[in-house]
N, C-alpha and C positions, 0 to 999 in steps of 0.2 A: 535106355540111352536118351531117347527123345525127351523123356520127363526130366532127366538130370540136366540136359542141355537147356531146357526151358527154365528151370529153376536158376541155373547159373546165369542165364541172360537177364532174368528179372533182378537178380541180386546185383549184377553189374550196373543195370540202369538205375537202381536205387542209390547205390554208392556214387555214381557219376552225377546224379541230380543233386545230391547233398554236397558234393564237392564244388559244383558250380555255384550253388547258393552261398556257400561259405566264402568262395572267392569273390563273388559280387558284393557281399557285405563287407569284406575287408578291403575293397577298392578305395584308394585314396587319391587326392588331388593336391598339388602344390598350391598353397595359399600364402599371401603376404601377411605377416603378423608383426607386431611391435617387438623389437629386440630389447627394449627397455621401457620404463614408464615415460610417457610423453605428455606434456601439459598442453591444454588448449591454447590456441594462438601461436603455437610454435611451428616454424617451417621445418619440414621433415626432409630427410635425404636417405641415401642408401645405408649410411652408418646407423640409422635408427631402426632399420627394418631387416627382416630375414624371411626366407621361404621355409615353410614347414609342411609336413604331410597332414592333410585334413580329410576326414571321411567324406567321400564323394556325395553321399546322400544327406549330408548336413552342412554343406557349404553355405555360409550366410549370404543373403542377397546383397549384391553390390560389392562382393569381395574381389580382390585383385590377385592376379597370378604373375604379374611382371613388376618387379621393383622399380624399374626405370620409369614406368608411367607415373610413379608417385614422387619423383624427384622435384623438389621445390613446392609441393603442395602444403597448405596450411590447415591445421586441425581447428575445428570449432568445438570440439569436445575432447576431453582427456582420453588417453589410451593407456591401458595397463600392459605390463609385460606379457607377451604371448597372446594378446587380443588381436583378432583379425582387423585389418584396415578396410573399412567399407565407405561407400560414397556418402552415406548419411552423416558421417563424422568429418567430412572435408568441406572446406569453403570452395566457392567457384574458382576455376582456373584463372590465374593472374592476380589473385588476392595477395596483398602484402601481409606479412606476419605482424604480430603484436595484438594489442587489445582491440584495435579497430576491426580485426577480423571476426571477433565474436559478438559484436554489437548487432542486434537484430535490425532487419530492414525497417527504415522509417524511425528508428530510435536514436537516442543520443546518450553520451556518457558525461556525467557531471560528478565532480569530486566535492565532498563536504568535509570540513575539519571536525574531528571527533576526539574524545579522550576515553578513559576507562569507564566513565559513567555514561556519556552520550552514546558511545559505541557499544552499549549493552555488555560491558566487561569483556569485549573481544569475542563474543559469541556470534556476532554478525559476520559470517564468513562468506566467501564467494559461492554463489548458488542459492543463498538464503534470501528470504523476502522480509522486508521491513515496512513499517508505517513511519511517517515523519510527523513529528509534533513541533509546532512553533509556539514559543512563549513571547508574547508581545503585549502592547497596550491597545485596548479597544477604545475607539473614539466614543465619547459620550455625546448625548444630544443636548445642545444648549437650550433648545426650546422646552425640553422636559426637565431641565435643571439637573441633568446627569453629568457626572465627571468622568474623565478617562480612568479606566481600571485595567489591571493586568488580567490576561486571559491566556489559557493554554488550549490549543485545539489541534486535532489531527487534520492536516491539510492534504496529505497524499497517502494512499494505501497500496499495499502489495507492490512494492518497488524492489526490483531484483538487484542484489549486490553483485557487481561485476568483479571487483577486486578490492583487496584491503592492502593499503600501502602500494607496493609494486608486485604483489602476488595475486595471480589469477587462478591458481589451481583450486579445483572444487572437490578434491579427494580428502582434504584435511578436515578433521573434526575437532582438533585441539584449539581452544580459544587463543586468539592473538590480539593483544592490546596494541593498537596502532594509532597514529594521529590523523589519518585520512582514509576515507572510504569512497570508492567510486561506484556510482549507481547508474542503472540503465533506465532512462526515462524518455517520454515523448517530448517534443519541442515545447508544448504547453506546460508540461510538468517541470521542465527545466527553468522556464520563466518564473513559475511559482516558487521554486526552491531558491532561485537567485534573489527574488524579492523578500522571501521569508528570512533569509539569513542576514539581510541588510536592515530589517526592522526589528529583529528579535534574535533569540537563540533557538537552535534546532536540537532535537533529540530523536534518536532512532528507537523504535519499538519492534522487537523481534516477534514475528508472527508464525503461525503454523504453516508448513510448506504446502499443504493441500487444502487450506481454508480459503475458499473463494468469496466468502460473504463480505459485502461492503457494509460499513456501519457509518451512519451520518449522525454525528454528535453535535450538541449545541456549544461545546467547549466548557471548560471549567474556569470560573471566576472566584473572587474572594467570597462573595456572598453565597454562591452555590457550594463552595468548599466548606465553609463554616456553617452552612445552613441557617443563615440569619433569618429569624421569623419576620414576617411583614406585620408591622404594628398599625392597627386600624385606629385612626383618630376619630373619636366620637365627638360630635358637635351637639352641645346642649341646646335643646329647643327652648326658645324664650316663651315664657308664659304669656298668653294673650291678655292684653289689658281690657278691663271691663269697659263696655261701651257706655258712654254718658249721653243720655238723650236730653237734648236742649229743646225746649218748646219756646217758640217765639210768639209773644202776645202783642198784638197790635194795640198801640196806644189809642185810647178813645179821646177824642177832642172834648174838652170841658163843655158841659151843657149850660145850666142856669148859674150865673155868678151874681153875687151881691156884694156890696161894699159895706164893711162893718166898721163903725167908729167906736173905739174904746178909749175914751178920754182924749188924750192927745195923739193916740196911735190910731192908725187906719190900716185895715187889711182887707183882702178880698177872699171870699169863700165861694167855692164852686161845688155844685152837687147835681 
């Protein structure tokens, strides 16, 4: 009987421990998630959110359990349906909605006019990075006898596209041909873009998202585009003239002179 009781007690302990482990693994916590897809820069409210059960051991850091605490907050990154709302995707308290909410600290937003060619056929979407090329005239040097010539040069690199037209969503991958693109730049870069579009035409060059390498180019001109060879002008060397040696002979004063009479003629002979 003692042996049977011992075995029964051990069996009960094993089953109880397994039950407790299964209960702890199935424990859930109420977490606030998006009830629909929400774009960045949008002010959220109770209608956009809902509470759902989330495994307690995998609750994301910064998650919320109260919907009312998120009323009026603005997103700085997009949320998908069913995605938890975390602090990392929210702007500071009191931030107004709109594009200004997603501009980085110390940065500015500037809009440039584009078309289907300048805008990379609509592939420059929000969240992408582009380089900016300006086509203008390069001033020539009057002292060197050079004339003004057309030049195309990359003036800015790795510029973030904030919005195309009035759309700021970064989840789209389908090209959109628009007539304006808004870029995130520093104040110095904003000055360069404003000057560049007043002295020439701008073009956007789509670049790899993870390519951080900066390239300093000399720019493309007509001569470098056509690879015009440099013609060397040969100067013919003049043949040296033969030297002519001139000897100076001192005149010797006449020595003995006599007067010779030849009939009616008279002459003087010196020797």
